[in-house]
DOLUM-619239 format. One line per field, with one value per residue: residue number from 1; x negated, y negated, z negated of N, C-alpha, C in turn. Coordinates in pm, 1 decimal. Each point is the difference from the previous one (the first is absolute). Last residue first. Layout:
BEGIN
resi [NUM/...]
n_x [X/...]
n_y [Y/...]
n_z [Z/...]
ca_x [X/...]
ca_y [Y/...]
ca_z [Z/...]
c_x [X/...]
c_y [Y/...]
c_z [Z/...]
END
This chain:
BEGIN
resi [239/238/237/236/235/234/233/232/231/230/229/228/227/226/225/224/223/222/221/220/219/218/217/216/215/214/213/212/211/210/209/208/207/206/205/204/203/202/201/200/199/198/197/196/195/194/193/192/191/190/189/188/187/186/185/184/183/182/181/180/179/178/177/176/175/174/173/172/171/170/169/168/167/166/165/164/163/162/161/160/159/158/157/156/155/154/153/152/151/150/149/148/147/146/145/144/143/142/141/140/139/138/137/136/135/134/133/132/131/130/129/128/127/126/125/124/123/122/121/120/119/118/117/116/115/114/113/112/111/110/109/108/107/106/105/104/103/102/101/100/99/98/97/96/95/94/93/92/91/90/89/88/87/86/85/84/83/82/81/80/79/78/77/76/75/74/73/72/71/70/69/68/67/66/65/64/63/62/61/60/59/58/57/56/55/54/53/52/51/50/49/48/47/46/45/44/43/42/41/40/39/38/37/36/35/34/33/32/31/30/29/28/27/26/25/24/23/22/21/20/19/18/17/16/15/14/13/12/11/10/9/8/7/6/5/4/3/2/1]
n_x [-6117.6/-28.6/-404.9/-85.8/224.3/-173.4/-356.2/105.0/139.7/-332.2/-223.7/208.9/-49.5/-383.2/1.8/221.5/-216.9/-459.6/-532.4/-453.5/-124.9/76.3/410.0/402.1/92.4/197.6/467.9/291.5/73.4/300.8/455.9/162.9/97.7/418.7/379.3/-70.6/-196.9/-167.2/-166.1/240.4/407.8/-36.1/-162.3/304.0/264.4/-193.6/-9.2/376.8/39.4/-254.0/168.6/325.5/-148.6/-171.2/301.6/164.0/-274.0/-10.8/346.3/-34.3/-270.4/180.2/282.9/-194.9/-139.2/325.0/138.2/-260.7/66.0/362.5/-52.6/-218.3/243.9/287.5/-190.6/-95.7/326.2/37.0/-306.0/89.1/308.3/-149.8/-223.0/263.6/156.1/-306.1/-80.7/308.6/-29.8/-490.3/-524.5/-476.1/-567.0/-588.7/-401.0/-144.2/379.1/326.0/384.7/234.6/373.6/169.9/325.6/371.5/526.4/573.1/479.9/294.8/-115.3/-525.5/-498.0/-496.8/-209.9/-343.3/-364.1/-371.2/-393.6/-484.8/-475.2/-512.1/-470.2/-328.1/-244.6/245.0/349.8/-104.0/-62.9/386.2/421.8/396.3/462.6/296.7/-84.1/-116.1/-266.9/-201.4/304.8/354.0/450.3/397.2/493.6/353.1/492.1/298.6/93.3/-248.8/-366.3/-339.9/-267.0/-347.1/-398.4/-311.2/-293.1/-269.6/87.6/319.4/34.0/-502.9/-407.8/-438.4/-359.9/-297.9/-152.2/-21.7/-394.5/-283.0/68.6/-25.2/295.7/379.3/450.4/252.7/241.4/93.0/12.7/303.6/269.0/219.9/251.2/-33.9/-32.5/72.6/154.8/155.5/-225.0/48.1/-221.2/-194.6/-271.8/-181.6/-237.7/-259.8/-72.5/434.6/376.6/422.2/67.5/-348.3/-34.4/298.6/-88.8/-324.7/109.8/260.6/-210.8/-246.2/231.4/114.8/-316.9/-50.1/325.4/100.9/302.7/357.1/479.8/384.0/-45.1/-244.3/190.6/109.3/-326.1/-59.5/321.4/-34.3/-297.6/145.5/248.9/-234.3/-157.2/300.8/67.3/-313.2/37.7/309.3/-123.8/-481.2/-496.9/-426.0/-218.8]
n_y [-10010.8/449.8/167.2/-132.0/233.4/417.5/8.0/-41.7/385.1/295.1/-114.7/92.5/430.9/90.5/-130.7/284.4/376.5/-123.8/-20.5/150.3/227.2/457.1/180.7/-128.1/179.6/425.0/22.8/-97.9/336.8/344.4/-75.2/82.0/444.0/172.0/-117.9/91.4/-157.2/-321.4/-468.2/-420.7/61.7/128.3/-327.6/-310.4/146.4/8.7/-392.6/-106.7/214.8/-171.9/-369.8/80.5/152.0/-317.1/-239.9/210.5/-0.6/-391.3/-66.3/221.3/-194.9/-356.0/106.4/127.4/-341.7/-207.8/219.3/-50.1/-389.4/-9.3/210.8/-240.2/-324.0/148.9/99.3/-354.6/-145.2/231.6/-111.3/-385.6/44.3/192.2/-274.0/-243.0/223.4/56.0/-370.0/-93.1/244.2/-18.7/139.5/-6.0/67.7/-35.1/-124.3/-86.9/168.8/183.3/254.9/270.9/272.2/392.9/305.4/147.1/191.3/16.1/-94.5/-269.7/-454.6/-59.3/-49.3/38.2/13.6/-90.2/-38.5/-249.9/-90.6/-145.0/-48.6/-128.6/-127.3/155.9/416.5/356.8/193.2/303.9/444.3/265.4/190.8/304.6/55.5/232.8/38.0/-420.1/-342.8/-364.0/-351.3/-287.0/-143.5/143.6/109.1/87.7/40.9/266.1/396.0/447.7/134.7/-337.6/-116.2/298.3/-3.2/-336.9/53.4/462.7/430.7/274.6/-92.9/-27.2/-307.7/-346.8/-364.5/-190.0/-494.7/-398.7/-189.3/-279.5/-480.1/-288.5/-252.8/-291.6/-12.5/447.0/464.5/458.0/537.7/459.4/512.5/481.8/507.9/508.5/80.0/-495.7/-420.4/-326.8/-366.1/-457.1/-429.3/-431.1/-457.5/-384.6/-426.6/-261.2/-303.0/-288.0/-338.0/-82.4/-179.9/110.3/446.8/135.9/-130.3/244.1/430.1/18.3/-96.5/334.3/307.3/-131.5/38.1/419.3/124.3/-364.2/-422.3/-332.5/-184.9/-2.6/154.3/-285.1/-315.6/139.9/-17.3/-405.3/-102.6/203.8/-190.7/-371.3/77.0/95.8/-355.0/-204.0/213.1/-65.8/-385.4/0.3/212.4/-133.1/162.7/322.2/386.8]
n_z [-6842.1/-187.3/-193.2/-445.6/-339.7/-137.4/-303.5/-454.4/-233.1/-153.8/-394.0/-413.9/-177.5/-249.5/-449.5/-304.3/-174.1/-244.2/18.6/145.2/425.0/128.1/-171.7/209.6/423.0/15.0/-69.1/362.5/320.0/-104.3/75.7/429.8/118.4/-121.2/268.4/524.9/493.4/373.9/-16.3/-71.0/-246.7/-449.9/-301.8/-183.4/-358.2/-429.0/-259.5/-256.5/-414.2/-359.2/-235.3/-334.5/-420.3/-303.1/-264.9/-386.0/-382.4/-260.2/-311.6/-412.8/-330.2/-249.6/-358.6/-409.5/-288.5/-265.4/-390.3/-388.6/-254.4/-300.4/-418.1/-338.3/-239.5/-341.6/-416.3/-296.9/-296.1/-400.6/-344.1/-263.4/-346.0/-398.0/-303.6/-300.0/-386.9/-354.8/-276.0/-342.0/-400.0/-206.5/-124.2/-266.1/-78.5/-81.6/310.7/442.9/391.7/454.2/370.0/473.3/351.8/390.2/393.0/276.4/-158.2/-3.7/-46.8/283.8/98.3/-66.4/-275.5/-266.0/-525.2/-426.1/-460.8/-364.5/-432.8/-333.8/-73.3/273.5/192.7/345.1/2.9/-197.9/246.3/350.0/-116.1/-86.8/259.6/-19.7/-351.3/-302.9/-474.2/-337.3/-231.8/237.2/139.0/-301.4/-50.3/357.3/299.1/449.9/332.5/362.9/297.0/21.1/279.5/64.5/-377.6/-122.1/247.7/-90.7/-372.5/8.6/286.5/268.9/467.7/209.9/168.3/207.7/288.3/371.8/31.5/-288.3/-188.5/258.9/30.5/-456.9/-361.4/-132.3/222.7/246.1/287.9/162.3/-230.6/-29.1/-69.0/224.0/173.7/180.8/375.9/315.9/137.3/-340.8/-362.7/-342.1/-271.4/-353.8/-233.5/-415.6/-323.8/-453.1/-360.5/-151.8/36.0/268.0/442.2/316.5/163.9/339.1/445.6/236.7/167.9/400.3/416.2/217.3/262.7/439.3/346.0/208.5/326.6/371.7/156.0/150.7/-252.9/-313.1/-450.0/-306.6/-298.9/-432.9/-336.2/-230.8/-330.7/-420.9/-306.3/-245.0/-382.6/-391.6/-266.6/-303.2/-414.2/-344.1/-257.7/-351.8/-406.4/-185.4/-13.6/50.0/245.3]
ca_x [17.5/135.6/14.6/-88.0/61.6/117.6/-48.9/-52.0/114.1/68.6/-85.2/12.7/130.7/-14.5/-81.6/83.5/78.7/124.2/110.5/12.1/-23.1/-123.7/-117.5/-1.3/-55.1/-142.0/-74.8/-1.7/-85.7/-138.2/-32.6/-12.2/-129.6/-103.6/-10.3/114.4/-20.8/79.0/-92.5/-123.5/28.6/63.3/-105.2/-82.6/79.5/6.1/-130.6/-2.6/93.5/-63.0/-107.5/61.8/61.1/-109.1/-49.5/101.1/-0.5/-120.2/20.4/96.8/-68.0/-94.7/78.1/48.4/-116.7/-39.6/98.4/-25.6/-122.9/30.4/80.5/-87.7/-92.5/77.8/33.7/-119.1/-4.4/107.3/-37.1/-109.3/60.0/79.5/-96.9/-44.5/110.1/22.0/-110.2/17.4/106.5/136.5/84.2/132.5/114.5/121.6/21.9/-131.1/-47.4/-89.3/-56.8/-63.1/-72.2/-7.7/-130.9/-103.0/-120.7/-125.6/-71.0/46.9/139.6/93.1/121.2/53.2/25.2/140.2/20.1/136.6/48.8/141.2/55.6/145.9/56.1/69.6/-85.5/-113.7/53.7/30.5/-130.0/-63.7/-106.3/-113.8/-73.7/52.7/-43.5/114.7/46.4/-112.9/-21.8/-144.9/-62.3/-105.4/-87.6/-75.2/-124.6/23.1/74.5/105.5/90.6/63.6/96.1/110.6/78.9/76.8/109.8/-25.7/-128.5/14.7/117.6/119.6/38.2/134.5/40.0/21.2/-12.0/132.5/73.3/-43.1/70.7/-75.6/-95.9/-118.4/-51.1/-22.4/-37.4/-3.3/-26.4/-131.0/20.3/-92.1/-26.2/96.9/66.7/-74.9/-30.2/75.2/-23.6/12.5/111.1/-16.3/119.7/-30.2/123.9/-0.9/-137.1/-67.6/-128.2/1.0/113.1/-1.0/-106.4/37.1/110.5/-51.3/-82.0/79.5/84.3/-89.6/-35.7/116.0/9.8/-115.1/22.1/-35.8/-122.6/-62.9/-120.9/35.0/87.5/-81.7/-39.1/119.1/8.8/-114.1/20.1/105.5/-57.6/-87.6/90.2/47.4/-109.2/-20.2/114.1/-17.2/-107.7/53.9/88.9/136.4/70.8/40.3/142.4]
ca_y [-144.2/-28.2/57.2/-76.8/-130.7/19.2/27.2/-127.0/-87.1/59.5/-26.1/-143.2/-15.0/57.2/-93.7/-115.9/36.4/69.6/-93.3/-28.0/-144.1/-40.4/54.4/-55.6/-134.6/11.3/43.0/-110.4/-105.3/47.0/-21.4/-144.6/-39.3/55.3/-76.6/12.8/103.8/116.9/111.7/-40.4/-47.6/110.7/93.9/-66.6/-7.6/135.2/22.4/-82.8/59.5/121.0/-41.1/-57.4/110.5/74.8/-84.0/0.5/132.9/9.3/-85.5/68.2/116.2/-49.6/-48.9/117.2/61.4/-88.5/18.7/131.3/-10.6/-81.5/82.8/103.8/-65.3/-38.0/124.5/40.7/-90.2/41.8/127.3/-27.0/-73.7/98.0/77.6/-86.1/-19.9/129.1/20.9/-95.2/53.5/-21.9/-53.2/61.6/-84.3/73.1/2.5/16.5/-115.9/24.9/-124.6/1.7/-124.7/-46.9/-31.1/6.0/-69.9/61.1/55.6/138.5/3.4/-51.5/75.7/-76.3/62.9/-18.4/51.9/41.3/2.5/37.8/55.1/5.3/-47.2/-127.3/-93.0/-41.2/-81.5/-132.5/-59.7/-52.9/-90.7/69.3/-97.7/-0.6/118.9/69.3/101.8/86.8/100.4/11.0/-104.7/61.0/-96.7/60.4/-62.7/-101.9/-115.1/-26.0/115.7/29.5/-108.0/5.6/117.7/-31.7/-92.4/-137.1/-34.6/42.5/-63.8/79.5/91.6/56.8/40.1/144.1/95.5/32.3/73.6/139.7/79.1/7.0/110.4/-33.0/-135.5/-59.7/-141.5/-72.8/-140.0/-58.1/-143.7/-62.8/-144.9/-79.8/89.6/121.8/59.1/124.0/49.2/144.6/41.7/135.0/54.1/95.2/55.6/74.9/9.1/122.6/-28.5/69.8/-44.5/-143.4/-29.6/58.1/-78.4/-133.0/10.4/44.4/-111.3/-95.7/61.4/-7.6/-138.6/-24.8/63.6/140.6/42.2/104.0/-43.8/-42.2/100.1/95.0/-65.9/-0.4/134.4/22.3/-82.6/63.9/121.6/-41.9/-40.9/121.6/56.6/-85.9/22.2/131.6/-14.6/-76.4/85.0/-5.9/-120.6/-71.3/-25.1]
ca_z [21.9/49.7/135.1/90.3/20.9/86.1/135.8/52.2/31.4/116.0/116.1/32.2/64.8/134.9/77.6/31.1/117.5/-32.0/-19.6/-144.0/-17.9/69.9/-69.7/-135.6/11.7/34.3/-118.9/-97.0/56.9/-18.5/-142.0/-20.1/54.0/-88.0/-124.7/-91.0/-100.8/40.2/17.7/66.9/134.5/73.4/40.1/101.5/122.7/58.0/64.2/121.2/95.6/54.0/91.2/119.7/74.9/64.5/109.5/105.3/61.0/83.0/117.2/87.0/57.5/100.7/113.4/73.5/65.3/110.3/107.0/60.3/79.0/117.6/90.2/55.5/93.3/118.4/70.3/74.6/115.2/90.7/62.7/94.5/112.3/74.7/78.3/108.9/95.2/66.8/94.5/110.8/85.2/-48.1/106.6/-3.0/33.7/-35.8/-144.5/-64.2/-76.6/-112.9/-51.6/-132.2/-23.9/-139.0/-55.7/104.2/-44.0/43.3/-115.1/-8.7/-44.9/99.3/33.2/112.4/129.9/39.2/134.7/31.1/138.2/14.3/-124.8/4.3/-127.0/21.3/75.7/-85.0/-109.9/52.4/34.0/-121.2/45.9/59.9/81.1/135.9/71.0/58.1/-94.3/-34.7/104.8/14.5/-82.0/-80.9/-66.4/-110.3/-45.5/-102.9/53.7/-98.3/-8.8/128.8/30.8/-97.0/32.7/121.2/-29.8/-40.6/-60.4/-139.6/-59.8/23.6/-107.4/4.5/-135.1/-18.0/110.5/53.3/-102.8/3.1/102.7/124.7/-1.7/-80.7/22.2/-131.2/-12.1/127.0/-34.7/32.2/-16.2/-94.6/8.9/-74.7/-94.8/-28.0/130.2/15.6/135.6/20.2/84.7/54.1/63.4/107.1/51.8/125.5/49.1/-40.4/-67.3/-129.1/-82.0/-28.2/-96.5/-129.5/-55.4/-34.9/-122.0/-115.2/-45.2/-67.0/-127.5/-88.5/-47.4/-88.3/-129.3/5.4/-66.0/81.0/69.5/135.4/62.3/75.7/124.9/86.4/57.5/89.6/119.3/78.3/56.9/110.0/108.3/64.5/79.2/117.4/89.3/59.6/98.2/112.8/79.2/-52.3/40.0/-121.3/19.6]
c_x [-56.3/18.1/136.7/17.8/-82.4/66.0/115.6/-49.5/-44.8/116.2/63.2/-79.0/24.1/130.4/-17.1/-77.2/93.7/76.1/125.2/101.0/1.7/-33.8/-129.9/-124.7/-4.8/-64.6/-148.9/-84.5/-13.5/-98.6/-144.1/-38.4/-23.8/-138.8/-108.8/-26.2/122.2/-24.5/70.1/-87.9/-129.4/27.7/57.2/-106.8/-79.9/75.6/-2.3/-129.2/1.5/91.0/-65.3/-105.6/62.0/56.5/-110.0/-45.4/99.3/-7.0/-118.3/23.2/92.0/-70.2/-90.8/77.1/44.9/-115.9/-34.4/96.0/-30.4/-121.5/28.9/75.3/-90.0/-91.5/76.4/28.4/-120.1/4.8/104.7/-34.9/-104.3/65.0/71.1/-102.3/-43.5/108.7/16.3/-107.5/23.8/100.7/144.1/86.5/129.0/122.1/124.2/8.5/-135.5/-36.7/-79.6/-52.8/-53.4/-83.2/9.6/-139.3/-106.7/-117.2/-129.0/-70.4/53.5/143.1/83.2/119.1/50.4/22.0/148.0/1.0/148.9/41.2/144.0/54.3/150.7/65.1/63.5/-83.0/-111.9/46.3/18.4/-135.6/-75.6/-120.6/-132.2/-81.1/42.3/-46.8/116.1/41.0/-112.5/-30.9/-152.5/-73.1/-100.3/-94.9/-65.1/-133.4/33.4/82.9/114.4/103.2/76.2/107.0/121.6/86.5/85.1/125.1/-5.1/-123.7/27.7/117.0/119.0/20.2/144.1/31.3/18.6/-6.6/134.0/70.8/-39.7/71.3/-68.0/-101.3/-133.4/-66.7/-22.0/-46.4/-21.1/-8.5/-136.8/37.9/-101.1/-33.8/-105.7/76.8/-80.1/-17.1/70.8/-20.6/-1.0/122.0/-33.2/128.3/-37.1/140.4/-4.7/-140.1/-67.1/-123.6/4.0/112.2/2.0/-103.6/36.7/108.0/-52.9/-84.8/75.7/80.1/-92.6/-33.4/115.3/4.7/-113.8/10.0/-27.0/-135.7/-55.5/-122.5/30.7/85.6/-77.7/-32.7/120.6/8.9/-111.3/25.1/101.4/-60.9/-81.4/95.5/44.6/-106.7/-16.5/109.5/-23.7/-104.8/54.8/89.8/135.5/63.7/56.9]
c_y [-42.9/-147.3/-31.3/49.2/-84.6/-133.8/14.4/16.8/-131.8/-89.2/54.2/-34.0/-145.1/-14.5/49.4/-101.4/-113.8/31.1/80.1/-110.8/-42.0/-146.2/-47.5/47.0/-69.3/-137.7/6.8/36.0/-116.1/-105.3/43.5/-30.9/-150.1/-41.7/49.4/-74.8/7.9/118.1/129.5/120.6/-27.6/-39.9/115.8/95.7/-62.3/-2.5/137.0/20.8/-77.7/65.0/120.6/-38.9/-50.6/111.3/70.9/-81.4/7.8/134.5/9.5/-80.3/72.0/114.9/-48.9/-41.8/119.7/59.4/-86.0/25.4/131.2/-9.3/-75.0/85.6/102.9/-61.9/-29.4/125.7/33.9/-87.7/45.0/127.3/-29.3/-65.6/105.5/70.7/-83.2/-14.5/130.6/20.0/-91.1/62.3/-10.6/-64.7/81.2/-89.0/83.5/3.7/32.0/-130.7/30.0/-138.3/2.8/-127.6/-48.6/-30.8/15.3/-85.7/72.0/76.1/142.2/17.0/-72.0/79.6/-99.3/64.5/-5.0/49.2/30.3/-0.8/49.1/69.6/-0.9/-54.3/-138.2/-106.9/-49.7/-92.3/-142.0/-65.2/-62.4/-89.6/60.5/-91.0/-2.0/114.7/82.7/112.2/97.8/113.7/1.2/-110.5/75.4/-105.1/78.2/-57.4/-103.5/-124.4/-23.3/112.0/30.8/-103.3/11.7/118.1/-24.9/-82.2/-148.1/-36.4/47.1/-66.4/83.3/95.7/49.3/42.2/144.5/114.9/48.8/84.6/147.2/91.7/5.5/111.8/-24.8/-134.5/-37.6/-144.5/-78.8/-146.1/-65.9/-146.1/-45.8/-149.5/72.6/84.3/128.7/61.3/134.0/32.9/152.0/33.7/133.9/61.4/93.6/46.5/65.3/2.4/125.9/-30.4/67.8/-40.0/-147.0/-32.1/51.0/-85.6/-136.2/3.6/39.1/-117.7/-91.7/56.1/-17.0/-140.7/-29.6/57.4/147.7/39.3/114.4/-47.7/-36.2/103.2/95.6/-62.1/10.4/136.4/23.6/-75.8/71.0/121.8/-43.6/-32.1/125.6/58.3/-81.7/26.5/131.7/-17.2/-73.6/81.0/-0.8/-133.6/-73.8]
c_z [135.8/33.5/61.0/142.8/97.6/31.3/97.6/143.7/61.4/43.4/128.0/126.4/41.1/77.3/143.1/84.6/39.5/128.1/-31.9/-27.2/-146.9/-25.9/63.0/-75.4/-137.1/9.3/26.6/-122.7/-98.7/51.8/-29.8/-145.2/-20.6/44.5/-91.7/-131.6/-90.0/-93.5/40.9/34.9/77.2/144.7/82.0/51.9/113.5/132.8/67.6/76.5/131.4/104.1/66.4/103.3/129.6/86.7/77.0/121.4/115.2/71.6/96.0/128.2/97.7/70.5/111.9/124.0/84.3/78.2/121.7/116.0/70.3/92.4/129.5/100.6/67.9/106.4/128.6/81.5/88.4/125.2/101.3/76.7/107.0/121.6/84.8/88.6/120.1/106.7/76.4/105.7/120.1/96.8/-49.9/107.2/-4.2/20.5/-30.1/-151.8/-62.1/-69.9/-127.1/-36.7/-142.9/-5.7/-143.3/-54.6/107.7/-46.7/38.7/-111.3/-13.5/-50.5/104.1/53.9/104.2/136.8/32.7/144.2/4.7/146.8/21.7/-124.3/-3.1/-127.2/11.6/70.1/-91.0/-111.7/53.0/28.3/-117.3/29.4/48.7/92.6/146.8/89.3/55.5/-94.8/-35.0/97.4/12.6/-75.5/-86.3/-55.6/-113.8/-46.1/-106.9/33.6/-98.1/-11.4/128.9/34.6/-89.8/43.0/123.4/-28.2/-38.7/-81.5/-143.2/-73.0/46.1/-116.4/4.4/-143.5/-45.9/99.5/54.4/-105.9/0.4/100.4/135.6/-11.6/-68.1/22.8/-145.8/-12.6/128.2/-43.7/7.9/-15.7/-104.1/9.8/-84.0/-101.3/-15.6/138.4/13.3/147.5/17.6/84.6/65.9/52.3/114.8/33.5/136.9/60.7/-53.2/-83.1/-136.3/-95.3/-40.6/-106.2/-139.1/-64.8/-43.7/-126.6/-126.5/-56.1/-80.5/-137.9/-97.7/-58.5/-97.3/-140.3/26.7/-58.4/83.5/78.8/144.8/72.8/89.4/135.0/93.4/68.1/101.2/130.2/89.3/69.1/121.6/114.8/74.3/92.7/128.2/102.9/73.4/109.5/120.5/91.7/-68.9/36.2/-120.5]
END
């Protein structure tokens, strides 16, 4: 990150623009997370950038490593920490950046084996905060040499992290919306198929649903596909 302050500022603005563009895109969450770490690593010239997200679907919540631009994929798989554990846990719970001059000498830093292998020295962890002050994750940046992060760099990284948080939340909401829409559409199709079966076979709604489920399991197709087939057959017979 040994650039002039004006160059650094220009690069961060570009990063914010790239991530902002992602907010209105239809990127899947995994692709979005990769974009965030790649853009951040590129504009900061750090050795490694990693992104952790809080999983509050379990109790107690954990924070999981979800993306990095310079570590083998197998390293990312199933890596998680408690919210009171490690640098990422500290940053997430205290909701403020943490700078470490030498990760190998810091008691809070848990990934010392990785740091030795990759030659990592200094780092900064920045929370991904939303407007309501909720933290959804942590963005980490590592250097290969001792480095003092400036106040400008901390502020700009914080802006990048906060913009990333908005992009991630937006993507998650889009995914949930699509899932809900698909569930509603499936429910409507199944109800229409049930009505057709009730009339055609002179059975009640429960029996019609049982018929759809049995054919779904026997054919190894989704109940929506079976319902679609019933509707199509009905349309053909009516034409």
